[in-house]
C-alpha positions, -999 to 999 in steps of 0.1 A, spaced: -86 -719 880 -120 -721 864 -125 -697 834 -159 -686 823 -170 -672 789 -200 -651 784 -206 -656 747 -192 -684 726 -186 -668 692 -155 -669 669 -132 -648 690 -142 -666 722 -135 -699 705 -100 -686 695 -93 -678 731 -107 -711 743 -85 -730 719 -54 -711 731 -62 -717 767 -68 -754 764 -39 -761 739 -14 -742 761 -28 -759 792 -35 -726 810 -67 -744 820 -81 -779 814 -112 -783 793 -132 -793 824 -124 -759 840 -138 -740 811 -175 -730 811 -193 -711 784 -226 -692 785 -240 -693 750 -277 -689 740 -275 -707 707 -279 -745 711 -260 -755 680 -230 -733 691 -230 -749 726 -230 -783 710 -201 -774 687 -180 -760 716 -187 -790 739 -179 -815 711 -148 -798 699 -131 -789 732 -147 -811 759 -158 -780 779 -192 -774 795 -216 -750 779 -246 -734 795 -277 -717 781 -277 -693 811 -247 -670 815 -250 -670 852 -245 -707 854 -212 -703 836 -199 -678 862 -202 -702 891 -168 -707 908 -150 -688 880 -117 -670 889 -116 -653 855 -146 -645 832 -143 -634 796 -170 -612 783 -172 -619 745 -206 -606 733 -214 -581 706 -216 -544 717 -253 -543 710 -259 -572 734 -244 -553 764 -277 -536 774 -292 -570 780 -261 -589 793 -248 -564 819 -281 -561 839 -284 -599 839 -249 -603 854 -249 -572 876 -238 -582 911 -233 -618 901 -195 -618 899 -177 -629 930 -150 -606 945 -124 -632 934 -136 -632 898 -118 -608 874 -137 -598 843 -119 -597 810 -139 -579 783 -132 -581 745 -163 -560 737 -155 -533 712 -161 -498 726 -172 -509 761 -152 -487 785 -139 -497 819 -165 -474 834 -194 -489 814 -183 -524 825 -176 -515 861 -209 -496 866 -229 -521 846 -217 -551 865 -211 -534 899 -177 -550 898 -143 -533 900 -118 -560 889 -121 -554 851 -97 -560 823 -103 -545 789 -88 -562 758 -89 -554 721 -78 -584 700 -81 -588 663 -92 -616 640 -57 -630 631 -58 -643 667 -77 -672 652 -44 -685 638 -22 -673 666 -10 -642 647 -31 -616 664 -24 -583 680 -41 -576 714 -39 -544 734 -52 -544 770 -54 -525 802 -66 -534 837 -82 -517 867 -60 -513 898 -83 -538 916 -72 -566 893 -47 -587 912 -12 -595 898 -20 -632 893 -50 -624 871 -29 -599 851 -3 -626 846 -29 -651 834 -44 -625 810 -9 -618 796 -4 -656 792 -38 -661 775 -32 -632 751 2 -646 743 -15 -677 728 -33 -655 703 -2 -637 690 14 -605 703 1 -584 732 7 -549 745 -3 -535 779 -16 -499 779 -15 -477 810 -40 -453 794 -74 -467 784 -75 -442 755 -51 -464 736 -77 -492 735 -100 -471 713 -71 -462 691 -61 -498 688 -97 -507 679 -94 -484 649 -59 -495 639 -52 -531 648 -87 -545 655 -104 -531 624 -71 -531 605 -73 -566 591 -103 -555 571 -83 -527 556 -55 -551 546 -80 -576 532 -95 -548 511 -60 -539 498 -52 -576 490 -86 -579 472 -78 -548 451 -43 -561 443 -57 -594 431 -84 -577 410 -58 -554 395 -38 -584 384 -69 -599 368 -75 -566 351 -40 -569 336 -48 -603 323 -35 -627 350 -54 -658 360 -71 -651 394 -52 -679 412 -19 -665 400 -28 -629 410 -39 -642 444 -6 -660 450 15 -630 439 -6 -605 460 -6 -627 492 31 -634 492 39 -598 484 19 -585 513 32 -612 537 68 -608 526 67 -570 528 53 -570 563 79 -595 574 107 -574 559 95 -543 578 93 -563 611 126 -582 608 148 -554 595 133 -527 618 136 -503 589 112 -474 584 86 -484 557 96 -452 538 132 -465 536 122 -498 522 98 -481 498 126 -460 485 147 -492 479 120 -504 455 114 -471 438 139 -464 410 141 -429 394 118 -428 364 107 -464 369 75 -483 372 71 -481 410 74 -444 412 47 -441 385 24 -463 407 32 -442 438 23 -411 419 -10 -426 410 -16 -435 447 -9 -399 457 -32 -386 430 -59 -408 444 -54 -396 480 -43 -430 492 -27 -419 524 -54 -393 532 -81 -420 527 -63 -443 552 -60 -415 577 -98 -407 573 -108 -444 575 -88 -451 607 -101 -419 623 -137 -428 614 -132 -462 631 -118 -444 662 -147 -420 664 -171 -449 661 -153 -469 688 -157 -439 712 -194 -436 703 -200 -472 710 -186 -467 745 -211 -439 751 
């Protein structure tokens, strides 16, 4: 099956790499529409695929098309592609905030899949949440699941509302974690550690803690209590977090991202 990409950015490249490496499609069956010449050359040289300056050229003979453009580009891209997708071509969108209705109406095409991946997909450690219109055939759903599996974990959602929630939690979430890691490193430096030492300690602490939650299946609160001794250093730090409104700030941040995701969808 030929797979087309509308947009050849970083996330598109992560998907392309997963598709070719896992042999879901051969390089010669992957076509990319990308306006930037340097980017087209990079993708062709790296993966052996075919890149086109015109998006419509990439769609020809495609059985699955991946829409991977920035949300602000949709008003230009959708009219250009409206009515151009064949009835056998399912559209998989990773555009943040773009609803199924926006995509269906904008393209005059009913076989639409909406996916919200995140940036760790670039190293095969991503989290993708997706949903599909009833018009998407089972074989295209199976291919979508297989593609997303090359990027990390995937979760199908019956209700599209979960996609906007996932945008706020898992898609934007890496930025929250990076911010926390950066703050931990800077705190270590403030205490007098060399930055490379603080970085090593912070990274392994965050990585190991996440693995512990995942592998034990324990509630994070239970594991937190295991670290927190009465009258000790950890409870003193937890008190400082509570004084600073740590949890409330996270609630507000994720909710702000959720409201923005809905606004982007119109």
